[in-house]
Every structure is written in C-alpha cells, then in structure tokens.
N, CA and C of each residue as an Amber inpcrd file, in Angstrom:
protein
   399
-160.5820000  -2.2770000-118.6460000-159.3560000  -1.6440000-118.9850000
-158.1880000  -2.6630000-119.2830000-158.1840000  -3.7780000-118.4740000
-157.2170000  -4.7680000-118.7680000-157.5170000  -5.5150000-120.0520000
-158.6210000  -5.8570000-120.3460000-158.9860000  -6.4780000-121.5890000
-158.5420000  -5.5520000-122.7380000-158.9290000  -4.2560000-122.6190000
-158.6090000  -3.2390000-123.6290000-157.1450000  -3.1840000-123.9110000
-156.3730000  -3.2080000-122.8080000-154.8970000  -3.1260000-122.9640000
-154.3130000  -4.2980000-123.6580000-154.9260000  -5.4960000-123.3710000
-154.5080000  -6.6940000-124.0900000-154.7890000  -6.6170000-125.6400000
-155.9940000  -6.1490000-126.0000000-156.2710000  -6.0300000-127.4080000
-155.2740000  -5.0620000-128.1090000-154.9270000  -3.9280000-127.4490000
-153.9320000  -3.0190000-128.1010000-152.6480000  -3.7410000-128.1670000
-152.2650000  -4.4150000-127.1700000-151.0140000  -5.1640000-127.2450000
-150.8910000  -6.1560000-128.4690000-152.0460000  -6.9230000-128.6490000
-152.1850000  -7.8230000-129.7180000-152.0760000  -7.1010000-131.1170000
-152.7240000  -5.9230000-131.1940000-152.6530000  -5.2320000-132.4250000
-151.3100000  -4.6880000-132.7420000-150.5820000  -4.1800000-131.7080000
-149.1780000  -3.6780000-131.9360000-148.2020000  -4.8320000-132.3130000
-148.4480000  -6.1140000-131.7610000-147.6270000  -7.1470000-132.1400000
-147.8850000  -7.6930000-133.5200000-149.0720000  -7.4730000-134.1010000
-149.4710000  -7.7760000-135.4530000-148.6810000  -6.7940000-136.2820000
-148.7150000  -5.5160000-135.9500000-147.9990000  -4.6140000-136.7060000
-146.4330000  -4.9530000-136.7410000-145.9480000  -5.3360000-135.7210000
-144.4750000  -5.7590000-135.6660000-144.1290000  -6.8270000-136.4780000
-145.0580000  -7.8640000-136.4540000-144.8360000  -9.1350000-137.2620000
-144.8200000  -8.6780000-138.7300000-145.8140000  -7.8920000-139.1670000
-145.8940000  -7.5300000-140.6340000-144.7210000  -6.6500000-140.9730000
-144.2670000  -5.7140000-140.1270000-143.0410000  -5.0230000-140.4890000
-141.7590000  -5.8040000-140.6720000-141.6530000  -6.6690000-139.7800000
-140.5360000  -7.5880000-139.7530000-140.6120000  -8.4980000-140.9350000
-141.7650000  -9.0430000-141.2970000-141.8720000  -9.8820000-142.5060000
-141.5580000  -9.1570000-143.7120000-141.8550000  -7.8390000-143.8160000
-141.4770000  -7.0600000-144.9180000-139.9300000  -6.8580000-145.0080000
-139.3650000  -6.7020000-143.8260000-137.9200000  -6.6190000-143.8140000
-137.1850000  -7.9580000-144.1940000-137.7140000  -9.0790000-143.7380000
-137.2340000 -10.4730000-144.1200000-137.2800000 -10.6910000-145.4950000
-138.3700000 -10.2730000-146.1500000-138.6000000 -10.5610000-147.5350000
-137.9710000  -9.3420000-148.4780000-137.0230000  -8.6260000-147.7290000
-136.3110000  -7.4980000-148.4540000-137.2820000  -6.5510000-149.1480000
-138.3700000  -6.3330000-148.5160000-139.1720000  -5.2280000-148.9200000
-139.1450000  -4.0890000-148.0030000-138.1050000  -3.9100000-147.4350000
-137.7680000  -2.9450000-146.3620000-138.0370000  -1.4840000-146.8300000
-138.7800000  -0.7380000-146.1370000-138.6970000   0.6810000-146.3820000
-138.7380000   1.3430000-145.0800000-138.5490000   2.6940000-145.0970000
-138.4650000   3.4050000-143.8520000-139.7430000   3.2320000-142.9900000
-140.8080000   2.9740000-143.5750000-142.0930000   2.7820000-142.7660000
-141.9510000   1.4630000-141.8910000-141.3300000   0.4790000-142.4850000
-141.2320000  -0.7780000-141.6650000-140.2260000  -0.5250000-140.4800000
-139.1960000   0.1780000-140.6950000-138.2350000   0.4360000-139.6910000
-138.8800000   1.2960000-138.6400000-139.6670000   2.2670000-139.0450000
-140.4580000   3.1550000-138.1030000-141.3510000   2.3110000-137.2470000
-142.0020000   1.3310000-137.8290000-143.0520000   0.5360000-137.1130000
-142.2830000  -0.3150000-136.1220000-141.1330000  -0.8730000-136.4270000
-140.3860000  -1.7000000-135.4800000-140.0840000  -0.8830000-134.3230000
-139.4860000   0.3800000-134.6140000-139.0670000   1.2810000-133.5210000
-140.2490000   1.7500000-132.6310000-141.3900000   2.0630000-133.2820000
-142.5910000   2.3860000-132.5950000-143.1590000   1.2550000-131.7450000
-143.1610000   0.0170000-132.1670000-143.6450000  -0.9870000-131.4440000
-142.7070000  -1.3450000-130.2490000-141.4530000  -1.3030000-130.4820000
-140.4800000  -1.5100000-129.4190000-140.6410000  -0.4750000-128.3980000
-140.8290000   0.8040000-128.7630000-141.0960000   1.7960000-127.8270000
-142.3490000   1.5550000-126.9660000-143.3630000   1.0960000-127.6360000
-144.6330000   0.7510000-127.0260000-144.3970000  -0.4360000-125.9750000
-143.6450000  -1.4340000-126.3910000-143.5230000  -2.4890000-125.4150000
-142.6920000  -2.0580000-124.3110000-141.6590000  -1.3320000-124.4990000
-140.7270000  -0.9240000-123.4210000-141.6000000   0.1220000-122.4840000
-142.5520000   0.7940000-122.9490000-143.2200000   1.8070000-122.1240000
-144.6510000   1.3190000-121.6140000-145.4660000   1.2440000-122.6070000
-146.9030000   0.9080000-122.2510000-147.0540000  -0.5140000-121.7760000
-146.4360000  -1.4810000-122.4870000-146.7290000  -2.8550000-122.1250000
-146.0290000  -3.1110000-120.8110000-144.8050000  -2.5070000-120.5500000
-144.1590000  -2.7100000-119.3260000-144.8440000  -2.0630000-118.0680000
-145.5830000  -0.8140000-118.3900000-146.2800000  -0.0910000-117.4530000
-147.5630000  -0.9610000-117.1240000-148.1340000  -1.6110000-118.0700000
-149.2480000  -2.5580000-117.8910000-148.9770000  -3.6260000-116.8520000
-147.8280000  -4.1830000-117.1180000-147.3950000  -5.3660000-116.3600000
-146.9160000  -4.8580000-115.0570000-146.3730000  -3.7510000-114.8810000
-146.0090000  -3.2220000-113.5350000-147.2730000  -2.8830000-112.7270000
-148.2210000  -2.2510000-113.4150000-149.5080000  -2.0190000-112.7550000
-150.1800000  -3.3520000-112.2030000-150.1610000  -4.3580000-112.9850000
-150.6190000  -5.6350000-112.5410000-149.9100000  -6.0930000-111.2530000
-148.6140000  -6.0770000-111.3220000-147.7640000  -6.5980000-110.2870000
-147.8450000  -5.7330000-109.1010000-147.9720000  -4.5170000-109.1630000
-147.9310000  -3.5460000-107.9640000-149.3270000  -3.2480000-107.5130000
-150.4260000  -3.3870000-108.3060000-151.6830000  -2.9890000-107.7940000
-152.6670000  -4.1570000-107.7380000-152.7830000  -4.7850000-108.9190000
-153.8170000  -5.8610000-109.0910000-153.5060000  -7.1940000-108.3350000
-152.2000000  -7.6490000-108.5790000-151.8610000  -8.9240000-107.9860000
-151.8260000  -8.9730000-106.4600000-151.3240000  -7.8820000-105.9150000
-151.3470000  -7.8960000-104.3710000-152.7880000  -7.9120000-103.8020000
-153.6510000  -7.3840000-104.4770000-155.1620000  -7.3410000-103.9640000
-155.6750000  -8.8170000-104.1560000-155.2900000  -9.4890000-105.2190000
-155.7120000 -10.7950000-105.4290000-155.1490000 -11.8630000-104.6530000
-153.9930000 -11.6750000-104.1210000-153.1790000 -12.5930000-103.3910000
-153.9830000 -13.1220000-102.1130000-154.9990000 -12.3700000-101.6900000
-155.7180000 -12.8540000-100.5090000-156.5640000 -14.0800000-100.9490000
-156.7770000 -14.2840000-102.2430000-157.6020000 -15.4110000-102.7050000
-156.5370000 -16.5300000-102.9900000-156.6390000 -17.4900000-102.0820000
-155.5660000 -18.7340000-102.2550000-155.7020000 -19.4860000-103.4680000
-156.8830000 -19.4990000-104.0490000-157.1880000 -20.2010000-105.3540000
-156.3370000 -19.4840000-106.3880000-155.9600000 -18.2840000-106.3670000
-155.0720000 -17.6070000-107.3550000-153.6810000 -17.6130000-107.1550000
-153.1470000 -18.1320000-106.1200000-151.7890000 -18.1300000-105.7060000
-150.8530000 -18.6240000-106.9430000-151.1450000 -19.8380000-107.4300000
-150.3380000 -20.4250000-108.5500000-150.4090000 -19.5590000-109.7290000
-151.6430000 -19.0580000-110.0850000-151.8680000 -18.3890000-111.2300000
-151.0360000 -17.0680000-111.2120000-151.1960000 -16.3310000-110.1760000
-150.4650000 -14.9570000-110.0230000-148.9460000 -15.3000000-110.0690000
-148.4610000 -16.3090000-109.5430000-147.0420000 -16.6090000-109.5830000
-146.6520000 -17.0080000-111.0320000-147.3470000 -17.7370000-111.8080000
-147.1270000 -18.0150000-113.2480000-147.1770000 -16.7440000-114.0140000
-148.1950000 -15.7340000-113.7040000-148.2470000 -14.6450000-114.5540000
-147.0320000 -13.6080000-114.2860000-146.5000000 -13.6690000-113.0300000
-145.3200000 -12.9110000-112.6900000-144.1890000 -13.4020000-113.4310000
-144.0250000 -14.8080000-113.5310000-142.7950000 -15.4080000-114.3150000
-142.9850000 -14.9470000-115.6770000-144.2480000 -15.0250000-116.2760000
-144.4520000 -14.5830000-117.7930000-144.0190000 -13.1640000-117.8830000
-144.3190000 -12.2910000-117.0510000-143.8830000 -11.0070000-117.1520000
-142.3040000 -10.7820000-117.1600000-141.7010000 -11.6710000-116.3530000
-140.2400000 -11.5820000-116.4180000-139.7530000 -12.0570000-117.7880000
-140.3090000 -13.1170000-118.3450000-140.0200000 -13.6180000-119.6550000
-140.2530000 -12.5600000-120.7660000-141.4640000 -11.8560000-120.6660000
-141.7460000 -10.8330000-121.6160000-140.6250000  -9.7330000-121.6580000
-140.1960000  -9.3280000-120.5170000-139.0690000  -8.2870000-120.3920000
-137.8170000  -8.8330000-121.0070000-137.4870000 -10.0680000-120.7230000
-136.2730000 -10.7140000-121.2720000-136.3450000 -10.6730000-122.8050000
-137.5190000 -11.0910000-123.2960000-137.7670000 -11.0980000-124.8420000
-137.7540000  -9.8000000-125.5010000-138.3210000  -8.8480000-124.8040000
-138.3700000  -7.4340000-125.3480000-136.9260000  -6.8620000-125.3520000
-136.1130000  -7.1250000-124.2410000-134.7770000  -6.7240000-124.2400000
-133.9810000  -7.2840000-125.4060000-134.2550000  -8.5350000-125.6890000
-133.6160000  -9.2700000-126.7470000-133.8620000  -8.5800000-128.1470000
-135.1760000  -8.2840000-128.2570000-135.6250000  -7.5210000-129.4710000
-134.9180000  -6.2650000-129.6690000-134.7500000  -5.5700000-128.6330000
-134.1990000  -4.2270000-128.5970000-132.6850000  -4.3360000-128.9140000
-132.0580000  -5.4240000-128.4950000-130.6400000  -5.7070000-128.6250000
-130.5370000  -5.9380000-130.1160000-131.3520000  -6.8350000-130.6330000
-131.3060000  -7.0280000-132.1520000-131.4460000  -5.7990000-132.9590000
-132.3470000  -5.0060000-132.5870000-132.6600000  -3.7840000-133.3030000
-131.4270000  -2.8140000-133.1640000-130.8460000  -2.7330000-132.0690000
-129.6880000  -1.7500000-131.8350000-128.4550000  -2.2230000-132.7520000
-128.4710000  -3.4690000-133.2270000-127.4030000  -3.9760000-134.1530000
-127.5930000  -3.6040000-135.6430000-128.7130000  -3.1390000-136.0250000
-129.0090000  -2.6320000-137.3220000-128.2720000  -1.4190000-137.7470000
-127.9510000  -1.3780000-138.9620000-127.3940000  -0.1690000-139.5150000
-128.5350000   0.7770000-139.9230000-128.2860000   2.0070000-140.3710000
-129.4270000   2.9820000-140.6700000-130.3640000   2.5150000-141.6800000
-129.9220000   1.6180000-142.5610000-130.7350000   1.2130000-143.6830000
-131.5670000  -0.1680000-143.3570000-131.4140000  -0.5160000-142.1420000
-132.1000000  -1.7770000-141.7010000-131.1460000  -3.0000000-141.5630000
-131.6620000  -4.1220000-141.2490000-130.7670000  -5.2280000-141.0130000
-130.4550000  -5.9500000-142.3680000-129.3760000  -6.7000000-142.1840000
-129.0310000  -7.7460000-143.2680000-130.1100000  -8.8860000-143.1260000
-129.9030000  -9.8270000-144.0200000-130.8180000 -10.9420000-144.0630000
-130.7880000 -11.7500000-142.7670000-129.6140000 -11.9540000-142.2580000
-129.4520000 -12.7690000-140.9860000-130.0460000 -12.0480000-139.8400000
-129.8160000 -10.7930000-139.6360000-130.3620000 -10.0120000-138.6200000
-131.8790000  -9.8730000-138.7680000-132.4390000  -9.7920000-139.9560000
-133.8090000  -9.6730000-140.1110000-134.5280000 -11.0990000-139.7940000
-133.8760000 -12.0970000-140.0920000-134.3760000 -13.4910000-139.7120000
-134.3180000 -13.6240000-138.1820000-133.2250000 -13.2660000-137.6170000
-133.1960000 -13.3620000-136.1480000-134.2870000 -12.5300000-135.4330000
-134.5960000 -11.3080000-135.9700000-135.6480000 -10.5810000-135.5110000
-137.0240000 -11.2220000-135.6170000-137.2270000 -11.8180000-136.8620000
-138.5600000 -12.5330000-137.0530000-138.6390000 -13.6580000-136.0300000
-137.5960000 -14.4840000-135.7660000-137.7880000 -15.5070000-134.8110000
-137.9760000 -14.8540000-133.3780000-137.4300000 -13.8490000-133.0290000
-137.6000000 -13.2330000-131.5780000-139.0710000 -12.6540000-131.6210000
-139.5590000 -11.9950000-132.6160000-140.8600000 -11.4920000-132.6830000
-141.8960000 -12.6910000-132.5410000-141.6280000 -13.6570000-133.2160000
-142.5220000 -14.9360000-133.0200000-142.5110000 -15.4440000-131.6670000
-141.4220000 -15.5500000-131.0550000-141.2290000 -16.0360000-129.6430000
-142.0130000 -15.0530000-128.7470000-141.8640000 -13.7800000-128.8210000
-142.5890000 -12.7960000-128.1120000-144.1250000 -12.9270000-128.3090000
-144.5840000 -12.9850000-129.4950000-145.8590000 -13.0910000-129.7770000
-146.5770000 -14.2930000-129.2070000-145.9040000 -15.4650000-129.3280000
-146.3760000 -16.7170000-128.6260000-146.4540000 -16.6040000-127.1670000
-145.4380000 -15.9750000-126.4450000-145.4440000 -15.7470000-125.0850000
-146.6090000 -14.8640000-124.6420000-146.8290000 -13.7370000-125.3020000
-147.7980000 -12.8240000-124.9850000-149.1820000 -13.4640000-125.1700000
-149.3660000 -14.1660000-126.3580000-150.7080000 -14.9020000-126.7630000
-151.0330000 -15.7650000-125.5950000-150.1760000 -16.6210000-125.1920000
-150.3590000 -17.6490000-124.1560000-150.7850000 -16.8350000-122.7290000
-150.0730000 -15.8100000-122.4270000-150.3030000 -15.1980000-121.1670000
-151.5800000 -14.4640000-121.2450000-151.8680000 -13.6630000-122.2390000
-153.2200000 -13.0380000-122.4650000-154.3000000 -14.0020000-122.4180000
-154.1930000 -15.0790000-123.0420000-155.3520000 -16.1170000-122.9960000
-155.5170000 -16.5630000-121.6290000-154.4810000 -16.7650000-120.9320000
-154.6360000 -17.2720000-119.4800000-155.2090000 -16.2760000-118.5850000
-154.7560000 -14.9330000-118.7730000-155.3780000 -13.8600000-117.9670000
-156.9000000 -13.7090000-118.3340000-157.1380000 -13.7950000-119.6480000
-158.4760000 -13.5610000-120.0730000-159.4280000 -14.7830000-119.5720000
-158.9040000 -15.9610000-119.5320000-159.6590000 -17.1740000-119.2650000
-159.7330000 -17.3560000-117.7240000-158.7360000 -17.1400000-117.0030000
-158.5800000 -17.5280000-115.5900000-158.6750000 -16.3430000-114.5260000
-158.1030000 -15.2180000-114.9200000-158.0580000 -14.1170000-114.0170000
-159.1670000 -13.0310000-114.1860000-159.5170000 -12.7790000-115.3760000
-160.5790000 -11.6000000-115.5470000-161.8970000 -12.1220000-115.0420000
-162.3580000 -13.4560000-115.3190000-163.6370000 -13.7930000-114.7950000
-163.7100000 -13.7710000-113.3020000
C-alpha cells in the first residue's frame, strides 16, 4: 500500500509539472488550471493523510527498532518540509487571478513545483530503499 501510494504521488507530481510548464510557456488553458487545483487538493488531502498515517501508525511501531531511529527522524523532518512546500504552492496559487498567473507568478510556481518534486523524489527513494525492505 505504501509503495502504491508513492507511485500515485509521483504520477500526480508529473501532472502538476506538465500543467505548470504549459502555464509558464503561455499555453495556459482551463485544463491546466484545473490540474493545478486538483493536484494541490490531492497534496493537501491524500498526500497529507499518507504522511500522517506513517507518523501516527507506522513510525511508532518501527521506533522499537533502534537501527531505524535516525531514518524515522529524517523522514519526519521531510514530512514537515513537504507540508511547508505544499503551503507555499497553495499560497502562490491563491495569488492568481481567474485567468491564471502572469509570467512571474507562473515562473515562481514552476520553481516551487520543482522544489517539491525533488523533495518528494528523495524522500520516496529513501523510504523505498531503506524503510520498505
């Protein structure tokens, strides 16, 4: 279930990057704006719920294994960073008018999406490599 959730998150981030790329290259249409809103909703609900499930259910069970103490701490810190990055994305999105962002706001969103994608990619790789086995 954890691995499946990771794959879904990766898929949604790809959708977000493509939509924001369209916006940055001034190919904005209502579909791109809807994708941005849909993925942000996914991040604020499903991805957050996934991380909270890990923190409240999985991590406490694994803390009895001393070999995982540092890893679990790092993963918790990652979750906090993800929440900060998602809040930043939402803040950027809230600043857009009904027709979408101007060029500067689109570029800021693209940078923020890349930051979030990198953070999630590193986190997921670490969980897949060190936690799941």
